[in-house]
C-alpha atoms as an extended CHARMM CRD file, in Angstrom:
* protein
*
       105  EXT
         1         1  MET       CA             -4.5370000000      -19.8570000000       67.2050000000  PROA      1               0.0000000000
         2         2  ASN       CA             -2.4620000000      -22.9790000000       67.1600000000  PROA      2               0.0000000000
         3         3  LEU       CA              1.0750000000      -22.2090000000       68.3500000000  PROA      3               0.0000000000
         4         4  ALA       CA              2.6720000000      -24.3780000000       65.6560000000  PROA      4               0.0000000000
         5         5  LEU       CA              0.7280000000      -22.5840000000       62.9160000000  PROA      5               0.0000000000
         6         6  ALA       CA              1.7730000000      -19.2170000000       64.3210000000  PROA      6               0.0000000000
         7         7  PHE       CA              5.4070000000      -20.3040000000       64.3540000000  PROA      7               0.0000000000
         8         8  VAL       CA              5.2540000000      -21.4550000000       60.7270000000  PROA      8               0.0000000000
         9         9  LEU       CA              3.5570000000      -18.2440000000       59.5760000000  PROA      9               0.0000000000
        10        10  PHE       CA              5.7980000000      -15.8240000000       61.4290000000  PROA      10              0.0000000000
        11        11  SER       CA              9.2140000000      -17.4070000000       61.8150000000  PROA      11              0.0000000000
        12        12  GLY       CA             10.2400000000      -17.3930000000       58.1620000000  PROA      12              0.0000000000
        13        13  GLY       CA              9.8130000000      -14.6220000000       55.6870000000  PROA      13              0.0000000000
        14        14  ALA       CA             11.6050000000      -12.3430000000       53.3310000000  PROA      14              0.0000000000
        15        15  PRO       CA             14.5000000000      -10.1200000000       54.3450000000  PROA      15              0.0000000000
        16        16  ARG       CA             13.6830000000       -6.7820000000       55.9360000000  PROA      16              0.0000000000
        17        17  SER       CA             14.3350000000       -4.8980000000       52.7050000000  PROA      17              0.0000000000
        18        18  GLY       CA             11.3390000000       -6.6900000000       51.1700000000  PROA      18              0.0000000000
        19        19  ASP       CA              9.1370000000       -5.8210000000       54.1540000000  PROA      19              0.0000000000
        20        20  ALA       CA              7.0070000000       -8.9380000000       53.8380000000  PROA      20              0.0000000000
        21        21  TRP       CA              3.6710000000       -9.1620000000       55.6310000000  PROA      21              0.0000000000
        22        22  PHE       CA              4.8300000000      -12.2360000000       57.5540000000  PROA      22              0.0000000000
        23        23  GLY       CA              8.1170000000      -12.8340000000       59.3030000000  PROA      23              0.0000000000
        24        24  ARG       CA              9.9190000000      -12.7020000000       62.6140000000  PROA      24              0.0000000000
        25        25  ASP       CA              9.7980000000       -8.8920000000       62.7600000000  PROA      25              0.0000000000
        26        26  LYS       CA              6.0250000000       -8.8690000000       62.3280000000  PROA      26              0.0000000000
        27        27  MET       CA              5.6240000000      -11.5090000000       65.0580000000  PROA      27              0.0000000000
        28        28  LEU       CA              7.6620000000       -9.2940000000       67.3910000000  PROA      28              0.0000000000
        29        29  HSD       CA              5.4780000000       -6.2680000000       66.6020000000  PROA      29              0.0000000000
        30        30  PHE       CA              2.3470000000       -8.3450000000       67.2400000000  PROA      30              0.0000000000
        31        31  ALA       CA              3.6630000000       -9.7480000000       70.5240000000  PROA      31              0.0000000000
        32        32  ALA       CA              5.0870000000       -6.4580000000       71.8270000000  PROA      32              0.0000000000
        33        33  SER       CA              1.8200000000       -4.6490000000       71.1670000000  PROA      33              0.0000000000
        34        34  ALA       CA             -0.2390000000       -7.3970000000       72.7720000000  PROA      34              0.0000000000
        35        35  VAL       CA              1.9550000000       -7.2650000000       75.8810000000  PROA      35              0.0000000000
        36        36  ALA       CA              1.9030000000       -3.4420000000       75.9650000000  PROA      36              0.0000000000
        37        37  GLN       CA             -1.8970000000       -3.4350000000       75.6810000000  PROA      37              0.0000000000
        38        38  SER       CA             -2.2680000000       -6.0040000000       78.4520000000  PROA      38              0.0000000000
        39        39  VAL       CA              0.1630000000       -4.3490000000       80.8550000000  PROA      39              0.0000000000
        40        40  ALA       CA             -1.2320000000       -0.8550000000       80.2660000000  PROA      40              0.0000000000
        41        41  TYR       CA             -4.7880000000       -2.1360000000       80.7520000000  PROA      41              0.0000000000
        42        42  SER       CA             -3.7650000000       -3.8180000000       84.0100000000  PROA      42              0.0000000000
        43        43  LEU       CA             -2.2790000000       -0.5850000000       85.3010000000  PROA      43              0.0000000000
        44        44  PHE       CA             -5.2290000000        1.5990000000       84.2690000000  PROA      44              0.0000000000
        45        45  HSD       CA             -7.9230000000       -0.8520000000       85.3730000000  PROA      45              0.0000000000
        46        46  ARG       CA             -6.8720000000       -0.4130000000       88.9800000000  PROA      46              0.0000000000
        47        47  ASP       CA             -8.3440000000        3.1140000000       89.0040000000  PROA      47              0.0000000000
        48        48  ALA       CA            -10.8560000000        3.0840000000       86.1410000000  PROA      48              0.0000000000
        49        49  ARG       CA            -13.7030000000        1.0080000000       84.7830000000  PROA      49              0.0000000000
        50        50  TYR       CA            -13.1710000000       -1.3570000000       81.8280000000  PROA      50              0.0000000000
        51        51  ALA       CA            -14.0180000000        1.0260000000       78.9590000000  PROA      51              0.0000000000
        52        52  VAL       CA            -11.7930000000        3.8210000000       80.2330000000  PROA      52              0.0000000000
        53        53  ALA       CA             -8.9150000000        1.4500000000       81.0060000000  PROA      53              0.0000000000
        54        54  ILE       CA             -9.0760000000       -0.1590000000       77.5350000000  PROA      54              0.0000000000
        55        55  GLU       CA             -9.1830000000        3.2560000000       75.8540000000  PROA      55              0.0000000000
        56        56  ARG       CA             -6.1440000000        4.4760000000       77.7600000000  PROA      56              0.0000000000
        57        57  ALA       CA             -4.2710000000        1.2260000000       77.1610000000  PROA      57              0.0000000000
        58        58  SER       CA             -5.0020000000        1.5140000000       73.4280000000  PROA      58              0.0000000000
        59        59  LEU       CA             -3.5640000000        5.0300000000       73.3700000000  PROA      59              0.0000000000
        60        60  VAL       CA             -0.4060000000        3.7940000000       75.1070000000  PROA      60              0.0000000000
        61        61  THR       CA             -0.0540000000        0.9130000000       72.6430000000  PROA      61              0.0000000000
        62        62  LEU       CA             -0.6460000000        3.1890000000       69.6580000000  PROA      62              0.0000000000
        63        63  SER       CA              1.8830000000        5.7030000000       70.9700000000  PROA      63              0.0000000000
        64        64  LEU       CA              4.5250000000        3.0160000000       71.4010000000  PROA      64              0.0000000000
        65        65  GLY       CA              3.9770000000        1.6460000000       67.8840000000  PROA      65              0.0000000000
        66        66  VAL       CA              4.0020000000        5.0410000000       66.1950000000  PROA      66              0.0000000000
        67        67  GLY       CA              6.9750000000        6.1170000000       68.3020000000  PROA      67              0.0000000000
        68        68  LYS       CA              8.9470000000        3.0560000000       67.2130000000  PROA      68              0.0000000000
        69        69  GLU       CA              8.2200000000        3.7090000000       63.5370000000  PROA      69              0.0000000000
        70        70  LEU       CA              9.1470000000        7.3930000000       63.9020000000  PROA      70              0.0000000000
        71        71  TYR       CA             12.4160000000        6.2810000000       65.4630000000  PROA      71              0.0000000000
        72        72  ASP       CA             12.9910000000        3.8990000000       62.5390000000  PROA      72              0.0000000000
        73        73  TRP       CA             12.1920000000        6.6960000000       60.0800000000  PROA      73              0.0000000000
        74        74  ARG       CA             14.6810000000        9.0560000000       61.7730000000  PROA      74              0.0000000000
        75        75  HSD       CA             17.4420000000        6.4030000000       61.7950000000  PROA      75              0.0000000000
        76        76  PRO       CA             17.1930000000        4.7950000000       58.3360000000  PROA      76              0.0000000000
        77        77  ALA       CA             20.7550000000        3.4360000000       58.4580000000  PROA      77              0.0000000000
        78        78  ARG       CA             19.7240000000        1.0190000000       61.2260000000  PROA      78              0.0000000000
        79        79  HSD       CA             16.0080000000        0.4760000000       60.6390000000  PROA      79              0.0000000000
        80        80  GLN       CA             13.2890000000        1.0100000000       58.0530000000  PROA      80              0.0000000000
        81        81  ALA       CA              9.9600000000        2.5570000000       58.9720000000  PROA      81              0.0000000000
        82        82  SER       CA              7.0870000000        0.3380000000       57.8930000000  PROA      82              0.0000000000
        83        83  TRP       CA              3.3290000000        0.7150000000       57.5710000000  PROA      83              0.0000000000
        84        84  ARG       CA              3.1450000000       -3.0750000000       57.7940000000  PROA      84              0.0000000000
        85        85  ASP       CA              4.8250000000       -2.9790000000       61.1900000000  PROA      85              0.0000000000
        86        86  LEU       CA              2.1440000000       -0.5290000000       62.3310000000  PROA      86              0.0000000000
        87        87  ALA       CA             -0.5470000000       -2.8280000000       60.9770000000  PROA      87              0.0000000000
        88        88  TRP       CA              0.8500000000       -5.7230000000       63.0290000000  PROA      88              0.0000000000
        89        89  ASP       CA              1.0440000000       -3.4270000000       66.0600000000  PROA      89              0.0000000000
        90        90  GLY       CA             -2.6710000000       -2.7950000000       65.6060000000  PROA      90              0.0000000000
        91        91  VAL       CA             -3.4600000000       -6.4850000000       65.2000000000  PROA      91              0.0000000000
        92        92  GLY       CA             -1.5100000000       -7.3300000000       68.3590000000  PROA      92              0.0000000000
        93        93  GLY       CA             -3.1870000000       -4.6120000000       70.3860000000  PROA      93              0.0000000000
        94        94  GLY       CA             -6.5720000000       -5.6310000000       69.0100000000  PROA      94              0.0000000000
        95        95  ALA       CA             -6.0160000000       -9.2930000000       69.8460000000  PROA      95              0.0000000000
        96        96  ALA       CA             -5.0970000000       -8.3700000000       73.4080000000  PROA      96              0.0000000000
        97        97  THR       CA             -8.1980000000       -6.1790000000       73.6680000000  PROA      97              0.0000000000
        98        98  ILE       CA            -10.4120000000       -9.0700000000       72.5710000000  PROA      98              0.0000000000
        99        99  MET       CA             -8.7890000000      -11.3740000000       75.1020000000  PROA      99              0.0000000000
       100       100  LEU       CA             -9.1100000000       -8.7560000000       77.8580000000  PROA      100             0.0000000000
       101       101  HSD       CA            -12.7650000000       -8.2170000000       76.9800000000  PROA      101             0.0000000000
       102       102  GLN       CA            -13.4180000000      -11.9430000000       77.3400000000  PROA      102             0.0000000000
       103       103  THR       CA            -11.6700000000      -12.1950000000       80.7020000000  PROA      103             0.0000000000
       104       104  ALA       CA            -12.5380000000       -8.8370000000       82.2880000000  PROA      104             0.0000000000
       105       105  ARG       CA            -16.2640000000       -9.4610000000       82.4960000000  PROA      105             0.0000000000
């Protein structure tokens, strides 16, 4: 994806109370999940074949995303839990998985 297009789509957006589909917060969820997926895969791939490493990395990424939303749910004065944040976590982890699949072969 073109970096300029990504910046335009994700940098603006509605305030957090509106929980828009696009915005800085969603970009951060996407990026954090992509990084978590990549780092976890790198650590697991040292001792396991591709399919096992990707599966374990996906579980780590999912756990981090769900854990963050549970934290937000338990501390509503500071943060709001969001299904849309989880969706962007999934998209970020999925994008990293596709990239890893293309480069790991």
